[in-house]
N, C-alpha and C positions, 0 to 999 in steps of 0.2 A: 053312465050305465044305470045308476040308481034312479035318476030322473025318468029314464025310459022304462024302469022296472024290468030290467033284463037280469038273467041269472048271473051271479057273481062268482061262478066257479072259475078256477084257473084256466081250464081248457076253453071254456066259452069266451073268456076275456081275450085269450090269445087269438082265437078264430075271429072274434069281432074286430080286433085290431088289424089282422091281416086283410080281412075283407074291406075294411074302411081304407086301408092303405092302397089296396088294388084299385078301388074306386076313385080315389082322390090324388094319387101320386102321378105326376106328369113330369117327364124328363125331356128336355130339349137338347138334342145332340146335333150339332152342325158340323158337317165335314165337306170338304171340297171333293167333287167327283173326278177331278183331273188326275191323271196318272193311274198307277196300279194300286196305290195305297188303300183306297176305299175297297176295291175288289178283294185284296188280301185280308183286310180287317173283317169284311163280311164273311169270308170263307173261314177264317179262324174263330170268329165269334158269331155264330148264326143267330144268337139272341138279339143282335143288333137289327136284324131285318124281320124277325118273326113278331107278329102282333104290333106292327108299327104303322104309322102313317108317314108317307113321304110327301113333302111339300116341295114342289119345284117352283122356284121364284121366277118372276118375270125378268126379262132382260133389262139391263140398266139403260137409262137414256144417255144419249151421246154427250150431252153437256156434263153429266155426272162423271162419266168416264174421262172426259177432258180434264175436269177438276182434279180427279185422283191422279191422272198421269202427270199433270203439272206439279202436284204436291210431291210425288215421288221423284220427279226429275229436278226438283229444286236445287239439290246440291251438285248435280252433274254439270261440268263445265262444257257448255256448248254455245255456239254463236246463236243469235236470236232466230235467224232464218232456219238453222238446223234444228233448234229446239221445237219450233212450230211443226216441222216436218216429222220429227221423231214422235212428238205428241200425237199428231194425226195418225201416224202409223200404229202406235199403241192402241188408239181408239178403234181403228179399223180392224186390227187383229182381234180385239175382244169382242167386237160386234159380229165378226165372221165366225168365231168359234161357237 
């Protein structure tokens, strides 16, 4: 503040701090929109949706969904042909939702 030759009063310092924080503070909050949890949170905490930007992400590619499904199905005991069918079903469900 001294370099900028701004007043050094306690009130001005506080207002300067608050204005700089408002300009520079960014919070990323990621929540899944599935189910009623997001709706309940937004209703209980309206500050979550006021003065915010909502970014909707693009759908995942099929090969990425297949890799995730294979990763999570790694410990499940299935025959190979069943594993392929279950993985394909998981991918289809996620793509259709």
